[in-house]
C-alpha positions in Angstrom: -17.3 -43.3 -7.5 -13.8 -43.5 -6.0 -12.2 -42.7 -9.4 -14.7 -39.7 -9.6 -13.5 -38.3 -6.4 -9.8 -38.7 -7.2 -10.5 -36.8 -10.5 -12.2 -34.0 -8.3 -9.1 -33.7 -6.1 -6.8 -33.6 -9.0 -9.1 -30.8 -10.6 -9.0 -29.0 -7.4 -5.3 -29.1 -7.1 -4.8 -27.9 -10.7 -7.1 -24.9 -9.8 -5.1 -24.0 -6.8 -2.0 -24.1 -8.6 -3.4 -21.8 -11.4 -4.5 -19.4 -8.6 -0.7 -19.1 -7.4 0.6 -16.1 -9.3 4.3 -16.3 -8.0 5.7 -19.9 -7.9 8.3 -20.5 -5.2 11.8 -21.6 -6.4 12.6 -25.1 -5.7 14.5 -24.4 -2.3 15.3 -21.4 -0.1 19.0 -21.3 -1.0 18.0 -20.4 -4.7 17.2 -16.9 -3.2 20.0 -14.6 -2.4 18.8 -14.2 1.3 17.4 -16.9 3.4 17.1 -18.0 7.0 15.0 -20.1 9.3 12.6 -19.9 12.1 11.0 -22.6 14.2 8.6 -23.9 11.8 9.6 -22.6 8.2 12.6 -21.4 6.2 12.0 -17.8 4.7 13.8 -16.6 1.8 13.7 -13.4 -0.5 15.0 -11.2 -3.2 14.7 -7.6 -4.2 12.7 -7.4 -7.6 14.9 -5.4 -9.9 13.3 -2.0 -10.7 13.5 -2.7 -14.5 11.5 -6.1 -13.9 9.0 -4.2 -11.6 8.6 -1.8 -14.6 7.9 -4.4 -17.0 5.7 -6.5 -14.8 3.7 -3.6 -13.6 4.6 0.0 -14.6 7.1 2.8 -14.3 4.9 4.4 -11.8 5.1 1.3 -9.6 8.7 0.9 -10.1 9.3 4.7 -9.0 7.3 4.4 -5.7 7.7 1.0 -4.5 10.3 -1.5 -3.4 9.2 -4.8 -4.4 10.4 -8.0 -2.5 9.7 -11.5 -3.7 9.1 -13.8 -0.5 8.9 -17.4 -0.2 7.8 -19.5 2.7 8.8 -23.0 3.1 7.0 -24.7 6.1 8.9 -27.5 7.7 8.1 -31.0 9.2 4.6 -30.7 8.3 4.0 -27.6 10.3 1.6 -24.9 9.3 3.1 -21.4 9.2 0.8 -18.4 9.6 1.7 -15.6 7.2 0.8 -12.1 8.4 1.9 -8.9 6.5 2.3 -7.2 9.9 5.1 -9.4 10.8 7.4 -8.1 7.8 9.1 -4.8 7.8 11.8 -3.6 5.2 14.8 -1.9 6.8 16.6 0.8 4.8 19.0 3.1 6.6 17.2 4.3 9.7 14.0 3.6 8.3 11.5 0.8 9.0 8.8 0.4 6.1 5.6 -1.5 6.6 4.4 -3.6 3.7 1.2 -2.2 1.9 -2.0 -4.0 2.3 -2.9 -5.6 -1.2 -6.5 -3.9 -0.8 -4.8 -0.4 -0.6 -2.5 -0.7 -3.7 -3.5 2.0 -6.0 -5.6 4.1 -3.7 -2.6 6.2 -2.0 -0.6 7.1 -4.9 1.4 10.4 -4.5 -0.2 13.4 -6.3 2.0 15.5 -8.6 2.0 18.1 -5.7 1.7 17.3 -2.1 -1.6 19.1 -1.0 -0.2 19.1 2.6 2.8 21.3 2.0 2.3 24.9 2.9 -1.4 24.3 4.2 -0.3 25.2 7.7 -1.1 28.6 9.1 -1.1 31.6 9.1 -4.1 31.4 6.9 -5.8 34.5 5.7 -9.4 33.9 5.0 -11.7 37.0 3.3 -15.3 37.1 3.6 -17.9 39.2 1.8 -21.6 39.1 2.1 -25.2 40.7 1.7 -27.1 41.7 4.7 -31.1 42.0 4.4 -32.9 43.7 7.1 -36.7 43.7 7.4 -38.5 46.0 9.7 -41.7 47.9 10.4 -41.5 51.7 9.7 -42.5 53.4 13.1 -44.1 56.4 11.3 -46.2 54.7 8.6 -46.4 51.3 9.9 -45.5 49.8 6.8 -42.8 47.0 6.4 -39.5 48.2 4.9 -36.3 46.4 3.8 -32.9 47.6 3.7 -30.0 46.0 2.1 -26.3 46.3 2.8 -23.0 44.5 2.3 -20.1 43.4 4.7 -16.4 42.6 4.3 -14.2 40.9 6.7 -10.7 39.3 7.1 -9.8 36.6 9.4 -6.3 35.1 10.3 -5.8 31.8 11.9 -3.1 29.1 12.4 -5.3 26.2 11.6 -4.3 24.0 8.7 -6.6 24.2 5.7 -8.2 20.9 4.8 -6.5 19.0 1.9 -8.6 18.7 -1.3 -10.2 15.5 -2.2 -7.9 13.1 -4.2 -9.0 13.0 -7.7 -10.0 9.6 -9.1 -7.4 7.6 -11.1 -8.4 7.7 -14.8 -5.4 5.7 -16.3 -6.7 2.2 -17.2 -3.2 0.9 -17.8 -2.3 1.7 -14.2 -5.5 0.2 -12.8 -4.6 -3.0 -14.7 -1.2 -2.9 -13.2 -2.7 -2.3 -9.6 -4.8 -5.5 -10.2 -1.9 -7.5 -11.2 -0.1 -6.2 -8.1 -2.8 -7.5 -5.9 -2.9 -10.9 -7.6 0.8 -11.4 -7.2 0.9 -10.4 -3.3 2.1 -12.8 -1.0 -1.0 -14.6 0.3 -1.8 -14.2 3.9 -3.2 -17.0 6.2 -2.0 -20.5 7.2 0.5 -22.3 4.7 1.4 -25.9 4.8 3.1 -26.2 1.4 5.9 -23.8 0.0 4.2 -20.4 -1.3 5.7 -17.2 -2.6 4.5 -13.7 -3.4 5.5 -10.3 -3.6 5.5 -7.6 -0.7 5.3 -3.9 -1.7 6.8 -1.2 0.3 6.0 2.5 -0.5 9.6 4.1 -0.8 11.4 6.2 -3.5 14.6 4.4 -4.0 17.9 5.9 -4.1 21.0 4.2 -5.8 22.8 4.1 -2.5 20.1 2.3 -0.4 20.6 -1.0 1.0 17.6 -3.2 2.3 17.1 -5.8 4.7 13.7 -7.8 5.2 12.8 -8.2 8.9 10.6 -11.0 10.0 9.4 -10.7 13.7 6.7 -12.7 15.4 6.5 -13.7 19.3 10.1 -14.4 20.4 11.4 -14.9 16.8 13.1 -12.2 14.7 15.4 -12.8 11.5 16.8 -10.4 8.9 17.1 -11.4 5.3 19.8 -9.0 4.1 20.0 -8.3 0.3 23.0 -7.6 -1.5 23.3 -4.2 -3.0 22.1 -3.9 -6.7 
């Protein structure tokens, strides 16, 4: 019975390892940026665009900055991973990490439907008027038909058209892979790693720093320029 229980624990451990899409490097100093908070060491690296393109897609590489993040809990402490604690700093911008469940649902369209949607907006209306009444002379019902035209001007924004559904199977597969490789949220007692995705169209001169802030702790992982 004891041997059976040990075998069960081993199988569960192997299954957990298989579920880990991104393996942490042996130690924090194996990453180009690393620092410590009270209960853990944090480390990270910008994933090069060419690697992002190979891992996921050209569309992902164009629209996301991908950061590999590793957490190393210290002295048996549990570290609570929450995406809301991470921001990517670039210039005067602070970018929030995309929620894994939202990846693939907010891709930019070829044309931004919001541009040019504000007033003044001119709306033309046409229609048909049908009037039924009783003839006062004969007492018989009669029907008259007419048309109308009108023009209205307003400053209200026009509603955006609905986002068309994505029909690219290859990109859908890439989105699923992005979700699988995302940094897992929740308590961690052992080293764990994963990707954070920040919506941003990169420029060559951009520099990045990953900020972690929680309670009274705040650190910046400053990445070297590519």
